[in-house]
C-alpha positions in Angstrom: -10.7 -3.1 -31.2 -7.7 -3.0 -28.8 -4.6 -1.1 -29.1 -1.3 -2.7 -28.2 1.8 -1.6 -26.5 5.3 -3.2 -26.0 5.8 -4.5 -22.6 8.9 -4.2 -20.2 9.8 -7.9 -21.1 9.8 -7.5 -24.8 6.3 -9.1 -25.3 3.2 -7.5 -26.9 0.3 -6.9 -24.5 -3.2 -5.7 -25.1 -3.7 -2.6 -23.0 -6.7 -0.6 -24.0 -10.4 -1.3 -25.1 -12.0 1.9 -26.4 -15.3 2.7 -24.7 -14.0 2.3 -21.2 -15.4 4.9 -18.8 -14.7 6.2 -15.5 -16.6 4.8 -12.4 -20.2 5.8 -11.7 -20.7 8.6 -9.2 -22.0 6.2 -6.4 -18.8 4.3 -6.2 -17.0 7.4 -5.2 -19.3 9.3 -2.8 -21.7 6.7 -1.4 -21.4 5.8 2.3 -23.1 2.5 1.5 -20.5 1.6 -1.0 -17.8 2.6 1.4 -19.1 0.2 4.0 -19.4 -2.6 1.4 -15.7 -1.9 0.5 -14.7 -2.3 4.1 -16.5 -5.6 4.4 -15.7 -7.3 1.0 -12.3 -5.8 0.2 -10.5 -4.7 3.3 -11.8 -7.4 5.4 -10.9 -10.2 2.9 -7.8 -9.0 0.8 -4.2 -9.1 1.8 -3.3 -5.6 3.1 0.1 -4.1 3.4 0.5 -2.8 7.0 4.4 -2.0 6.8 7.8 -3.5 6.3 9.8 -5.8 8.6 12.5 -3.2 9.1 10.1 -1.3 11.2 10.5 -4.0 13.9 14.2 -4.7 14.2 14.0 -6.0 17.8 11.9 -8.4 19.9 9.2 -6.3 21.6 9.1 -3.7 18.9 5.6 -3.0 17.8 3.3 -0.7 15.8 -0.5 -0.2 15.5 -2.4 -0.2 12.2 -6.2 0.4 11.7 -7.7 -2.0 9.1 -11.4 -2.2 8.3 -12.3 -0.6 11.6 -10.0 -2.9 13.6 -7.0 -1.9 15.6 -4.1 -4.3 15.2 -0.9 -4.7 17.1 2.0 -5.9 14.8 4.8 -7.0 17.0 8.1 -9.0 16.9 8.2 -11.9 19.4 11.2 -13.2 21.3 11.7 -15.9 18.8 12.1 -13.2 16.1 8.7 -13.9 14.3 6.4 -11.0 13.4 2.9 -11.5 14.7 -0.4 -9.7 14.4 -3.1 -9.4 17.2 -6.3 -7.7 17.5 -5.8 -4.8 20.0 -8.4 -6.2 22.3 -8.0 -7.7 25.9 -9.5 -11.2 26.3 -11.0 -10.2 29.6 -13.4 -7.4 29.0 -12.4 -6.1 25.6 -10.2 -3.3 26.7 -7.9 -1.6 24.1 -4.4 -2.9 25.0 -1.9 -0.6 23.3 -2.6 3.2 22.8 0.9 4.5 21.5 1.1 4.2 17.6 4.5 2.4 18.0 7.1 1.5 20.7 8.8 -1.3 22.6 7.3 -3.6 25.2 8.5 -6.7 27.0 5.0 -7.9 27.5 1.5 -6.7 26.5 -0.5 -5.7 29.6 -4.1 -4.5 29.8 -4.3 -1.0 31.4 -7.6 -1.8 33.0 -7.3 -5.1 35.1 -3.6 -6.0 34.4 -4.1 -9.1 32.3 -0.7 -9.7 30.7 0.3 -11.5 27.5 3.6 -12.6 26.1 4.8 -11.3 22.8 3.5 -14.5 21.2 0.0 -13.7 22.5 -0.2 -16.3 25.4 -1.9 -15.0 28.6 0.6 -15.4 31.4 -1.0 -13.1 34.1 -4.7 -12.8 35.1 -4.9 -11.3 38.7 -7.4 -13.3 41.0 -8.5 -15.6 38.2 -6.9 -18.6 39.8 -9.9 -19.0 42.1 -12.2 -20.0 39.2 -12.1 -23.7 38.9 -12.9 -23.7 35.2 -10.5 -21.0 34.1 -7.7 -22.0 31.7 -5.3 -19.3 30.7 -4.5 -21.3 27.5 -8.0 -20.5 26.3 -7.4 -16.7 26.5 -4.5 -15.9 24.3 -4.9 -12.8 22.2 -6.8 -13.1 19.1 -4.3 -13.5 16.2 -4.7 -11.9 12.7 -3.3 -13.8 9.8 0.1 -12.1 8.9 2.5 -13.0 6.2 5.6 -11.3 4.6 6.1 -10.7 0.9 9.5 -9.4 -0.3 10.0 -7.9 3.2 6.6 -6.3 3.3 4.1 -7.2 6.1 0.5 -8.1 5.0 -2.4 -9.0 7.1 -5.8 -10.6 6.2 -8.9 -10.4 8.5 -10.6 -13.2 6.7 -11.3 -16.5 8.7 -9.9 -18.6 5.9 -8.0 -16.4 3.4 -6.4 -17.5 0.2 -2.5 -18.1 0.9 -0.5 -15.0 0.2 1.8 -17.3 -1.9 -1.0 -18.2 -4.2 -2.3 -14.7 -4.4 1.1 -13.2 -5.2 2.3 -16.1 -7.4 2.2 -13.9 -10.6 4.9 -11.7 -9.0 7.4 -14.4 -8.1 10.9 -13.3 -8.7 9.8 -10.2 -10.4 11.3 -7.8 -7.7 14.1 -10.0 -6.4 17.0 -7.8 -7.7 15.7 -4.7 -6.0 16.7 -6.3 -2.7 13.4 -5.2 -1.0 13.5 -7.4 2.2 16.9 -5.7 3.3 15.8 -2.1 2.6 15.2 0.4 5.4 12.9 3.5 5.4 14.6 6.9 5.9 11.5 8.8 6.1 7.6 8.5 6.4 5.1 11.2 5.6 1.5 10.8 6.3 -1.0 12.6 4.1 -4.7 13.2 4.8 -6.3 13.6 1.3 -10.0 14.7 0.8 -10.7 12.3 -2.0 -12.1 8.9 -2.5 -9.2 6.3 -2.1 -9.8 4.8 -5.7 -8.9 8.2 -7.2 -5.3 7.8 -5.7 -4.9 4.5 -7.6 -6.3 5.9 -10.8 -4.1 9.0 -10.5 -1.0 6.9 -9.9 -1.8 4.6 -12.9 -1.5 7.1 -15.6 0.7 10.0 -16.7 -1.9 11.7 -19.0 -2.1 14.4 -16.3 1.6 14.9 -16.0 2.3 17.7 -18.5 0.0 20.0 -16.6 0.4 18.7 -13.1 4.1 17.7 -12.9 6.3 20.0 -15.0 9.4 18.8 -13.1 8.5 15.1 -13.5 8.0 15.2 -17.2 11.5 16.8 -17.7 13.0 13.5 -16.4 10.5 10.9 -17.7 8.3 12.0 -20.6 4.7 11.3 -20.0 4.2 9.5 -23.2 6.9 6.8 -22.8 5.3 4.4 -20.4 5.5 0.6 -21.2 3.3 -1.8 -19.1 4.0 -5.4 -18.5 1.1 -6.1 -16.0 -2.1 -5.0 -17.7 -5.0 -6.9 -16.1 -5.7 -8.3 -12.6 -4.8 -7.2 -9.1 -1.3 -6.2 -10.1 -0.8 -3.5 -12.6 2.0 -1.2 -14.0 5.3 -1.1 -15.8 8.2 1.4 -16.4 9.0 4.9 -17.7 12.5 5.6 -18.8 14.8 8.3 -17.3 15.7 10.5 -20.1 17.4 13.2 -18.0 19.5 12.8 -14.9 20.3 9.5 -13.0 17.1 9.5 -10.7 14.0 11.2 -9.7 15.4 13.7 -7.2 15.5 17.4 -7.0 19.1 17.5 -8.3 18.6 14.7 -10.9 21.6 12.9 -9.4 21.5 9.5 -7.6 21.0 10.2 -3.9 22.4 6.9 -2.6 24.0 3.7 -3.7 21.9 1.3 -5.8 19.2 -0.6 -3.9 20.2 -4.0 -5.4 21.5 -5.8 -8.3 19.9 -3.5 -10.9 20.6 -4.5 -14.5 22.1 -1.8 -16.7 19.0 -0.8 -18.5 17.0 -0.7 -15.2 19.4 2.0 -14.0 17.6 4.3 -16.6 14.1 3.3 -15.6 11.6 3.9 -12.9 8.9 1.1 -12.3 5.5 1.8 -11.0 3.3 -0.9 -9.8 -0.1 -0.9 -7.9 -0.8 -4.0 -5.7 -4.5 -4.3 -5.0 -6.1 -3.0 -2.7 -3.8 -0.7 -0.7 0.0 -0.6 -1.9 1.8 1.4 -4.5 5.3 0.3 -5.3 7.8 2.8 -7.0 11.1 1.4 -7.8 14.0 3.7 -8.7 17.6 2.7 -9.1 18.7 4.2 -5.8 15.5 4.0 -3.6 12.1 2.5 -3.4 9.2 4.6 -2.6 5.9 2.9 -1.3 2.4 4.4 -0.6 0.0 2.6 1.8 -3.6 3.6 1.1 -6.1 3.6 3.9 -9.6 4.7 3.3 -11.2 6.7 6.1 -14.6 7.8 4.5 -16.0 8.1 1.0 -14.2 11.3 0.6 -11.2 10.9 2.7 -8.0 8.7 2.6 -4.9 8.4 4.6 -1.8 7.7 2.7 1.5 6.7 4.3 4.6 7.4 2.0 7.9 5.7 2.8 11.3 6.1 1.2 13.5 3.0 1.4 17.1 2.7 0.9 19.8 0.1 0.9 20.7 -0.4 4.5 24.5 0.1 3.9 23.7 3.6 2.4 22.9 5.1 5.7 25.6 7.4 7.1 27.6 7.2 3.9 28.9 10.4 2.4 26.9 10.1 -0.9 23.6 9.4 1.0 21.2 12.3 0.5 17.7 11.0 1.1 16.2 14.5 1.2 17.0 14.9 -2.4 14.3 12.1 -3.3 12.0 13.0 -0.4 11.6 16.5 -1.4 11.0 15.7 -5.1 8.3 13.1 -4.4 6.7 15.1 -1.5 6.3 18.0 -4.2 5.0 15.6 -6.6 2.6 13.9 -4.2 1.1 17.1 -3.2 0.5 18.1 -6.8 -1.3 14.7 -7.2 -3.4 15.1 -4.0 -4.5 18.6 -5.1 -6.0 17.3 -8.4 -7.5 14.2 -6.7 -9.3 16.6 -4.3 -10.5 18.6 -7.2 -11.7 15.4 -8.9 -13.6 14.5 -5.7 -15.3 17.9 -5.6 -16.5 17.6 -9.3 -17.6 14.0 -9.0 -19.8 15.0 -6.1 -21.7 17.3 -8.5 -25.2 16.5 -10.0 -23.5 17.4 -13.3 -21.1 14.5 -13.1 -21.3 11.5 -15.4 -18.7 8.9 -16.3 -16.3 10.1 -18.9 -14.3 8.1 -21.6 -10.7 6.9 -20.7 -8.1 7.8 -23.2 -5.7 5.3 -24.7 -3.1 6.7 -22.1 -5.5 5.5 -19.3 -5.6 1.8 -20.0 -4.2 1.0 -16.6 -6.7 3.0 -14.5 -9.5 1.3 -16.8 -8.0 -2.1 -15.9 -7.8 -1.1 -12.2 -11.5 -0.2 -12.3 -12.3 -3.6 -13.7 -10.4 -5.5 -11.1 -12.1 -3.3 -8.4 -15.5 -4.0 -9.7 -14.7 -7.8 -10.1 -13.5 -7.9 -6.5 -16.4 -6.0 -5.0 -19.1 -7.6 -6.8 -22.3 -6.1 -8.0 -23.9 -3.9 -5.4 -26.2 -1.5 -7.2 -28.5 -2.0 -10.2 -27.1 1.3 -11.6 -23.9 -0.8 -12.4 -25.6 -2.1 -15.5 -26.7 1.1 -16.9 
């Protein structure tokens, strides 16, 4: 029998099936499972690598590791953002070493092969003597890159599903948050000793909040969540703000509203997970994102950004540190319990435990993960 909860849009949605249990141990500690995830998920799904505001000018670039590949994300002279494998077409040398910067062209540090910002080879010393050498055949290898609501996504598959098709269920959902025009005021990178899936499961429930987040539950009671996306690759909903104007140390708004937020949404915080590597937290005055990058079965890198309205920067009422300090504190509380979970799951005593009715979204996330990954182990059916 399923229990039901009211959604954010006034509908009733089925949210919980009793009997759901946490993932078997091998999904959270196995090197073979990790390798399969990198091949089947992170080499085939659309992965968030950043936001268009990171590249304001032609020649601005940053690097991102994805599924064992180094990628160069760069804005070209025509204003388009492009993605390339960080590999010279001559003898495979790594082209860019700095994590971000500005270039007028991309030049190999080994033999000087030089590429325009659109990837075309324009300089190859001493190769003109080869009668069959055609520079047009040696452009940088491109990676598929698309933008969604200002966020940049890459897909390493040779023929991926169009991002418009994949993200169609979210069409228009976040428009009034003005996401493409926001700017990040701060990024913090966390190195967490836990499996990447535990981060998603932790984010997707507040069953743990009374013990782990005493300051958070003062502002948003843990038992008030309402979810409108309850199945599939996009999951989440909102929690009402019952104290203060925002989730900040002071409880006050730390900047002007990020967009055209409706009256009721000024008293809510929305939390959505976007499979497989983005967490999107929408507040009235800022938007926080987490990019999730698995490094090993028991280690994950998390890039956390705080985005604000571009016009908020430099204004007297702009206090981004008020939000950053609140969530840095909350993040570290979460990472600690995720690491404790990883340690316990690695024990021979671990067995999957039952999800509570307040953990319907983690259970749904597990189902989507297993569907996307496919069967890999006979123990899955036990």
